[in-house]
Jmol script that loads the backbone (N, CA, C; Angstrom):
load data "model"
ATOM      1  N   MET A   1      85.556 114.578-131.212  1.00  0.00           N
ATOM      2  CA  MET A   1      86.978 114.849-131.085  1.00  0.00           C
ATOM      3  C   MET A   1      87.383 114.822-129.622  1.00  0.00           C
ATOM      4  N   SER A   2      86.645 115.470-128.725  1.00  0.00           N
ATOM      5  CA  SER A   2      87.031 115.497-127.313  1.00  0.00           C
ATOM      6  C   SER A   2      86.866 114.128-126.663  1.00  0.00           C
ATOM      7  N   SER A   3      85.933 113.295-127.172  1.00  0.00           N
ATOM      8  CA  SER A   3      85.774 111.958-126.609  1.00  0.00           C
ATOM      9  C   SER A   3      87.004 111.097-126.891  1.00  0.00           C
ATOM     10  N   LEU A   4      87.674 111.328-128.037  1.00  0.00           N
ATOM     11  CA  LEU A   4      88.907 110.612-128.339  1.00  0.00           C
ATOM     12  C   LEU A   4      90.012 111.010-127.370  1.00  0.00           C
ATOM     13  N   ARG A   5      90.077 112.276-127.057  1.00  0.00           N
ATOM     14  CA  ARG A   5      91.085 112.770-126.116  1.00  0.00           C
ATOM     15  C   ARG A   5      90.807 112.209-124.716  1.00  0.00           C
ATOM     16  N   LEU A   6      89.557 112.189-124.312  1.00  0.00           N
ATOM     17  CA  LEU A   6      89.216 111.657-122.992  1.00  0.00           C
ATOM     18  C   LEU A   6      89.527 110.165-122.903  1.00  0.00           C
ATOM     19  N   ASP A   7      89.309 109.442-123.982  1.00  0.00           N
ATOM     20  CA  ASP A   7      89.618 108.020-124.005  1.00  0.00           C
ATOM     21  C   ASP A   7      91.117 107.791-123.822  1.00  0.00           C
ATOM     22  N   ARG A   8      91.916 108.585-124.494  1.00  0.00           N
ATOM     23  CA  ARG A   8      93.378 108.469-124.376  1.00  0.00           C
ATOM     24  C   ARG A   8      93.834 108.828-122.965  1.00  0.00           C
ATOM     25  N   VAL A   9      93.257 109.845-122.385  1.00  0.00           N
ATOM     26  CA  VAL A   9      93.594 110.255-121.020  1.00  0.00           C
ATOM     27  C   VAL A   9      93.190 109.170-120.026  1.00  0.00           C
ATOM     28  N   ALA A  10      92.032 108.573-120.225  1.00  0.00           N
ATOM     29  CA  ALA A  10      91.565 107.519-119.328  1.00  0.00           C
ATOM     30  C   ALA A  10      92.488 106.303-119.379  1.00  0.00           C
ATOM     31  N   ARG A  11      92.962 105.932-120.577  1.00  0.00           N
ATOM     32  CA  ARG A  11      93.900 104.807-120.688  1.00  0.00           C
ATOM     33  C   ARG A  11      95.225 105.139-120.021  1.00  0.00           C
ATOM     34  N   ALA A  12      95.698 106.354-120.188  1.00  0.00           N
ATOM     35  CA  ALA A  12      96.975 106.758-119.585  1.00  0.00           C
ATOM     36  C   ALA A  12      96.875 106.800-118.064  1.00  0.00           C
ATOM     37  N   ALA A  13      95.722 107.127-117.542  1.00  0.00           N
ATOM     38  CA  ALA A  13      95.557 107.252-116.092  1.00  0.00           C
ATOM     39  C   ALA A  13      95.661 105.908-115.374  1.00  0.00           C
ATOM     40  N   VAL A  14      95.344 104.822-116.051  1.00  0.00           N
ATOM     41  CA  VAL A  14      95.384 103.509-115.396  1.00  0.00           C
ATOM     42  C   VAL A  14      96.646 102.721-115.726  1.00  0.00           C
ATOM     43  N   ARG A  15      97.513 103.266-116.568  1.00  0.00           N
ATOM     44  CA  ARG A  15      98.783 102.606-116.877  1.00  0.00           C
ATOM     45  C   ARG A  15      99.727 102.714-115.683  1.00  0.00           C
ATOM     46  N   PRO A  16     100.562 101.705-115.459  1.00  0.00           N
ATOM     47  CA  PRO A  16     101.532 101.803-114.365  1.00  0.00           C
ATOM     48  C   PRO A  16     102.604 102.848-114.678  1.00  0.00           C
ATOM     49  N   ALA A  17     103.213 103.373-113.645  1.00  0.00           N
ATOM     50  CA  ALA A  17     104.275 104.368-113.815  1.00  0.00           C
ATOM     51  C   ALA A  17     105.502 103.704-114.437  1.00  0.00           C
ATOM     52  N   PRO A  18     106.289 104.448-115.209  1.00  0.00           N
ATOM     53  CA  PRO A  18     107.504 103.870-115.781  1.00  0.00           C
ATOM     54  C   PRO A  18     108.533 103.570-114.692  1.00  0.00           C
ATOM     55  N   SER A  19     109.382 102.606-114.966  1.00  0.00           N
ATOM     56  CA  SER A  19     110.403 102.200-114.000  1.00  0.00           C
ATOM     57  C   SER A  19     111.462 103.285-113.831  1.00  0.00           C
ATOM     58  N   ILE A  20     112.026 103.378-112.644  1.00  0.00           N
ATOM     59  CA  ILE A  20     113.137 104.297-112.396  1.00  0.00           C
ATOM     60  C   ILE A  20     114.436 103.529-112.151  1.00  0.00           C
ATOM     61  N   HIS A  21     114.410 102.223-112.369  1.00  0.00           N
ATOM     62  CA  HIS A  21     115.580 101.394-112.123  1.00  0.00           C
ATOM     63  C   HIS A  21     116.496 101.375-113.339  1.00  0.00           C
ATOM     64  N   PHE A  22     117.799 101.548-113.097  1.00  0.00           N
ATOM     65  CA  PHE A  22     118.783 101.609-114.168  1.00  0.00           C
ATOM     66  C   PHE A  22     118.781 100.338-115.014  1.00  0.00           C
ATOM     67  N   GLU A  23     118.674  99.188-114.380  1.00  0.00           N
ATOM     68  CA  GLU A  23     118.745  97.921-115.116  1.00  0.00           C
ATOM     69  C   GLU A  23     117.585  97.741-116.091  1.00  0.00           C
ATOM     70  N   ASP A  24     116.532  98.506-115.949  1.00  0.00           N
ATOM     71  CA  ASP A  24     115.419  98.437-116.883  1.00  0.00           C
ATOM     72  C   ASP A  24     115.695  99.212-118.173  1.00  0.00           C
ATOM     73  N   TYR A  25     116.762  99.992-118.184  1.00  0.00           N
ATOM     74  CA  TYR A  25     117.157 100.777-119.359  1.00  0.00           C
ATOM     75  C   TYR A  25     118.640 100.548-119.632  1.00  0.00           C
ATOM     76  N   PRO A  26     119.016  99.364-120.120  1.00  0.00           N
ATOM     77  CA  PRO A  26     120.434  99.011-120.224  1.00  0.00           C
ATOM     78  C   PRO A  26     121.187  99.675-121.384  1.00  0.00           C
ATOM     79  N   ARG A  27     120.513 100.284-122.298  1.00  0.00           N
ATOM     80  CA  ARG A  27     121.218 100.839-123.457  1.00  0.00           C
ATOM     81  C   ARG A  27     121.800 102.218-123.146  1.00  0.00           C
ATOM     82  N   GLU A  28     122.845 102.533-123.870  1.00  0.00           N
ATOM     83  CA  GLU A  28     123.497 103.837-123.742  1.00  0.00           C
ATOM     84  C   GLU A  28     122.711 104.848-124.579  1.00  0.00           C
ATOM     85  N   VAL A  29     122.329 105.953-123.992  1.00  0.00           N
ATOM     86  CA  VAL A  29     121.586 106.984-124.701  1.00  0.00           C
ATOM     87  C   VAL A  29     122.509 108.182-124.884  1.00  0.00           C
ATOM     88  N   HIS A  30     122.752 108.543-126.140  1.00  0.00           N
ATOM     89  CA  HIS A  30     123.638 109.660-126.426  1.00  0.00           C
ATOM     90  C   HIS A  30     122.871 110.978-126.370  1.00  0.00           C
ATOM     91  N   LYS A  31     123.514 111.970-125.840  1.00  0.00           N
ATOM     92  CA  LYS A  31     122.907 113.299-125.795  1.00  0.00           C
ATOM     93  C   LYS A  31     123.068 113.968-127.155  1.00  0.00           C
ATOM     94  N   SER A  32     122.124 114.811-127.484  1.00  0.00           N
ATOM     95  CA  SER A  32     122.222 115.517-128.755  1.00  0.00           C
ATOM     96  C   SER A  32     123.314 116.580-128.659  1.00  0.00           C
ATOM     97  N   GLU A  33     123.888 116.887-129.792  1.00  0.00           N
ATOM     98  CA  GLU A  33     124.976 117.850-129.835  1.00  0.00           C
ATOM     99  C   GLU A  33     124.409 119.264-129.963  1.00  0.00           C
ATOM    100  N   VAL A  34     124.986 120.186-129.205  1.00  0.00           N
ATOM    101  CA  VAL A  34     124.569 121.584-129.276  1.00  0.00           C
ATOM    102  C   VAL A  34     125.707 122.357-129.925  1.00  0.00           C
ATOM    103  N   ARG A  35     125.403 123.029-130.993  1.00  0.00           N
ATOM    104  CA  ARG A  35     126.425 123.808-131.691  1.00  0.00           C
ATOM    105  C   ARG A  35     126.250 125.289-131.361  1.00  0.00           C
ATOM    106  N   VAL A  36     127.370 125.938-131.110  1.00  0.00           N
ATOM    107  CA  VAL A  36     127.367 127.367-130.791  1.00  0.00           C
ATOM    108  C   VAL A  36     128.157 128.073-131.882  1.00  0.00           C
ATOM    109  N   SER A  37     127.535 129.027-132.531  1.00  0.00           N
ATOM    110  CA  SER A  37     128.223 129.752-133.589  1.00  0.00           C
ATOM    111  C   SER A  37     129.290 130.666-132.980  1.00  0.00           C
ATOM    112  N   ALA A  38     130.227 131.081-133.799  1.00  0.00           N
ATOM    113  CA  ALA A  38     131.287 131.978-133.338  1.00  0.00           C
ATOM    114  C   ALA A  38     130.690 133.303-132.848  1.00  0.00           C
ATOM    115  N   ALA A  39     129.680 133.789-133.526  1.00  0.00           N
ATOM    116  CA  ALA A  39     129.053 135.054-133.125  1.00  0.00           C
ATOM    117  C   ALA A  39     128.386 134.914-131.750  1.00  0.00           C
ATOM    118  N   ALA A  40     127.710 133.792-131.517  1.00  0.00           N
ATOM    119  CA  ALA A  40     127.069 133.578-130.221  1.00  0.00           C
ATOM    120  C   ALA A  40     128.118 133.448-129.125  1.00  0.00           C
ATOM    121  N   ALA A  41     129.230 132.798-129.422  1.00  0.00           N
ATOM    122  CA  ALA A  41     130.310 132.665-128.441  1.00  0.00           C
ATOM    123  C   ALA A  41     130.904 134.023-128.101  1.00  0.00           C
ATOM    124  N   ARG A  42     131.096 134.868-129.109  1.00  0.00           N
ATOM    125  CA  ARG A  42     131.619 136.221-128.852  1.00  0.00           C
ATOM    126  C   ARG A  42     130.648 137.036-128.010  1.00  0.00           C
ATOM    127  N   LEU A  43     129.375 136.945-128.322  1.00  0.00           N
ATOM    128  CA  LEU A  43     128.362 137.669-127.569  1.00  0.00           C
ATOM    129  C   LEU A  43     128.329 137.200-126.119  1.00  0.00           C
ATOM    130  N   ALA A  44     128.368 135.894-125.898  1.00  0.00           N
ATOM    131  CA  ALA A  44     128.371 135.360-124.540  1.00  0.00           C
ATOM    132  C   ALA A  44     129.621 135.815-123.784  1.00  0.00           C
ATOM    133  N   GLY A  45     130.759 135.803-124.465  1.00  0.00           N
ATOM    134  CA  GLY A  45     132.005 136.266-123.840  1.00  0.00           C
ATOM    135  C   GLY A  45     131.926 137.736-123.466  1.00  0.00           C
ATOM    136  N   ALA A  46     131.343 138.544-124.334  1.00  0.00           N
ATOM    137  CA  ALA A  46     131.211 139.968-124.055  1.00  0.00           C
ATOM    138  C   ALA A  46     130.260 140.194-122.878  1.00  0.00           C
ATOM    139  N   LEU A  47     129.188 139.447-122.809  1.00  0.00           N
ATOM    140  CA  LEU A  47     128.248 139.596-121.689  1.00  0.00           C
ATOM    141  C   LEU A  47     128.886 139.142-120.382  1.00  0.00           C
ATOM    142  N   TYR A  48     129.715 138.113-120.441  1.00  0.00           N
ATOM    143  CA  TYR A  48     130.387 137.621-119.240  1.00  0.00           C
ATOM    144  C   TYR A  48     131.362 138.662-118.699  1.00  0.00           C
ATOM    145  N   GLN A  49     131.993 139.422-119.599  1.00  0.00           N
ATOM    146  CA  GLN A  49     132.961 140.430-119.194  1.00  0.00           C
ATOM    147  C   GLN A  49     132.300 141.645-118.536  1.00  0.00           C
ATOM    148  N   LEU A  50     130.992 141.806-118.723  1.00  0.00           N
ATOM    149  CA  LEU A  50     130.288 142.956-118.155  1.00  0.00           C
ATOM    150  C   LEU A  50     130.137 142.852-116.642  1.00  0.00           C
ATOM    151  N   ASP A  51     130.225 141.646-116.093  1.00  0.00           N
ATOM    152  CA  ASP A  51     130.034 141.481-114.643  1.00  0.00           C
ATOM    153  C   ASP A  51     131.120 142.084-113.841  1.00  0.00           C
TER     154      ASP A  51
END
end "model"
wireframe off; spacefill off
backbone 0.3
color backbone group
């Protein structure tokens, strides 16, 4: 089992680093939506008022 993990680590160690150039990732990536319940919003509002 550990030899499989070492093999995967060894392959990853010699792979080139991913690109940081914008043109290499031309597609639009949407962010996931975060939903806040009414109760959580009330709690956050109450905590904000304590300052």
